[in-house]
C-alpha angles and dihedrals in degrees: 000000000000119000090238091063093044090048092048091052092048090047094051093047093048093047093048094049092045092050088049092052090047093050092052090043091061096036104035111006096174088064088071095050104112090176094053096132093045097229129141092246102026117188094185090116090080091064088064119066091200095054090045090053093047091050093049090048095048094041092049093048091050095046091050089056088065093069132058095238119186094250094048115116116250092244089064094039099052094087089063126078089242090060093060133086117166121229111231089231089058096058128146091045117234138147115285099218096198093051092043092053092047090052090051092051088051090053092047092050093049092047093053092047093047093048091049093050091047093044087068090077101016095072097042090050094049093046091050093045093050094043094246091124129022115200092209089067091061105081092183092073120088115253096244090052091047090052091047093052092046095058099035112139145122094329091055092045091050089053088053092051092053091049088051087054092054091047088052093057090042089055091051096045105035125002129355123196091206093050099041104030115013105041101001094218120182091241143320091285093069096036115128094210099039092125095041090087092089094062093035094055092049096045093110089062090067088070098055130077108277111253131160088270096054101030095052094048093047090049092054092046094050089045089057093044094047093048089052093048093048091053091050095054096041097038107024091157088072089068097045116093090204090060105028110060090195092069093061122105088240090063095042119116096173107122094189091060106138092221093054092047089054093048093247122147137189 
């Protein structure tokens, strides 16, 4: 199946699920509270068909990332042995120190940018949650915004997760700030942080009380992230286009590649 069809299906599913979450957030907010019984390992999500559906969707997506499936894009598959084909000129395989350092700089820049963006709501949330700052004491804020900040909790963080999932597919399909601005990669295939999106999309769940819903999803996300990082440090040649022939444009079968859609070649 072509990547364009796979991406379209993923986009439709994510949009539909996100719109469902937004609809119930504005009509029945308590339905999205996966920490409703306020226990360390809350199973209240199973009382909500919507939360159960969201959990199944996210958990399935995260589990599939652990395997080099045939329809997986090469950018996500390069950390597996099946995503590597050595160039004859690169033998014997060894770490390219110049490329390795560049990839580490890319990872550092992406991390800094992501932490800065998330800090915009991380810090206010933590201040409010621990009583350091009360929105009601700040008269400059509009009343509706003060009310929103005062009640922020698991439902709002779940909405943030779903919006991140939409942004993730938008970055892949159309325009990516990490590809075009931060690291200026050629494409997703050569991106150092291609498999970081599992953790990035679920970052808001780090702020909420850990329940079965949040802890299982975070576990799967970090499992995917750690597996990817271990592969990078133990097999860095899999991530280097000069050593891995499958990362070249000539071997690319991705029909939603931004460069191909713009008529660019390499």
